[in-house]
C-alpha positions in Angstrom: 120.9 157.2 55.1 124.3 156.8 53.4 127.2 158.8 54.8 130.3 159.2 52.6 133.6 160.8 53.5 136.1 162.3 51.1 139.5 161.6 52.7 143.1 162.4 51.9 146.4 161.2 53.1 149.3 163.5 52.3 152.7 163.7 54.1 151.6 161.0 56.5 148.5 162.9 57.7 145.0 161.5 57.2 142.3 164.1 56.9 138.5 163.9 56.4 138.0 166.6 53.7 134.2 166.6 53.8 131.3 164.4 54.7 128.2 163.9 52.6 124.9 162.3 53.6 122.7 160.8 50.8 124.7 162.9 48.2 127.0 160.7 46.2 127.2 163.3 43.4 128.4 166.0 45.8 131.0 163.6 47.3 132.3 162.8 43.8 132.5 166.5 42.9 134.4 167.2 46.2 136.7 164.2 45.4 137.6 165.6 41.9 138.2 169.1 43.3 140.5 167.8 46.1 142.5 165.8 43.5 142.8 168.9 41.3 144.0 171.0 44.3 146.6 168.4 45.4 148.0 168.0 41.8 148.4 171.8 41.6 150.0 172.1 45.1 153.8 172.4 44.7 154.4 171.0 48.2 152.4 167.8 47.6 154.6 165.1 46.0 152.7 162.0 47.1 149.2 161.3 48.5 145.9 159.6 48.0 142.3 160.8 47.9 139.3 158.5 48.3 135.6 158.4 49.0 134.9 156.0 51.8 131.5 154.7 53.1 130.7 153.8 56.7 132.4 150.4 56.3 135.6 152.1 55.1 135.1 150.7 51.6 136.0 152.8 48.6 132.9 154.0 46.8 132.6 153.3 43.1 136.4 152.9 42.7 136.9 156.6 43.7 140.5 156.4 44.8 143.3 158.5 43.3 147.0 158.0 44.0 149.0 161.2 43.5 152.7 160.7 42.7 154.6 163.7 41.3 158.1 162.5 42.1 
């Protein structure tokens, strides 16, 4: 059973956005939605969103750096 976490770090705060079990497609959809929300958020200037597995490895290269400065 594979567990995947969509995480974000914005303004120094690390947050687990959602957790997915045996659903890589769902995790990828949540990843893209979170990136879209942070790019649209006027208060977010820098951050990162990623999908991590149980070993804290990035899954399928799914890591996005947000830099609107």
